[in-house]
TORSE-662376 format. One record per residue (C-alpha): residue in one letter; y negated, z, x. Coordinates in steps of 0.001 Angstrom, whole numbers, padded with zeros to 6 digits, always signed. Layout:
// TORSE-662376
AYZX/...
***
This chain:
// TORSE-662376
M-030061-016374-021252/A-026697-017900-022066/D-024812-014829-020809/D-026911-012533-022980/R-026179-014655-026057/R-022498-014642-025255/F-022513-010822-025097/K-024580-010424-028252/G-022357-012939-030045/R-019398-010528-029753/D-018676-007885-032334/E-019606-004283-031621/A-016064-003214-030671/E-015846-005932-027993/Q-019292-004993-026681/D-018265-001331-026441/A-015032-002277-024660/F-016983-004377-022153/R-019462-001563-021575/G-016540+000779-020924/Q-015030-001616-018394/L-018391-002067-016713/T-018921+001699-016515/A-015443+002168-015029/Y-016208-000526-012438/W-019503+001132-011454/N-017790+004532-011210/L-015110+003058-008961/C-017750+001470-006718/A-019606+004782-006459/F-016366+006605-005630/V-015427+004126-002896/R-018926+004255-001421/N-018804+008059-001377/L-015315+007989+000141/I-016397+005625+002914/A-019446+007781+003666/N-017279+010885+004065/L-014400+009414+006060/P-014459+009913+009821/P-015357+006794+011774/P-012470+004825+013251/G-011523+005822+016753/D-013246+009194+016661/G-010857+010541+019290/H-008756+012694+016969/A-005112+011847+017399/F-002781+011950+014425/A-000222+014696+015034/L+003108+014837+013263/D+004599+018127+012143/D+007839+018929+014022/E+009888+018595+010832/V+008349+015204+010071/A+008938+014026+013632/L+012602+015092+013442/R+013074+013279+010126/L+011510+010141+011587/L+013783+010320+014627/R+016833+010796+012378/L+015872+007776+010251/Q+015360+005659+013346/Q+018781+006637+014701/M+020479+005974+011357/T+018869+002550+011154/K+019917+001743+014722/R+023529+002734+013918/Q+023522+000633+010761/F+022400-002424+012730/Q+025089-001758+015336/V+027760-001557+012625/L+026460-004781+011095/A+026441-006544+014468/N+029989-005342+015206/G+031136-006577+011799/L+029560-009979+012374/N+031193-010226+015806/L+034558-009366+014285/I+034117-012009+011593/A+033109-014559+014210/Q+036301-013810+016157/L+038480-014222+013064/V+036970-017535+011962/P+038854-020450+013546/K+036739-022555+015857/P+036661-026282+015162/
***
């Protein structure tokens, strides 16, 4: 085969490097397959629950973001009022 000749035409260091890459690829495939087999199926009825501390942090971030947008909108309105209209 042409592919076999191309592999055998490489020096031993390149062949070893390719074998290492191929082994890493196979190990990754095996890991992903094992991971998929052990994950719960989608929609299994278990709801994701947030810890109270995490929920409070999320709420705080949402409020901070909302305030930042309000400040930005107020600043843009102020600029629009200061710019002379044609």
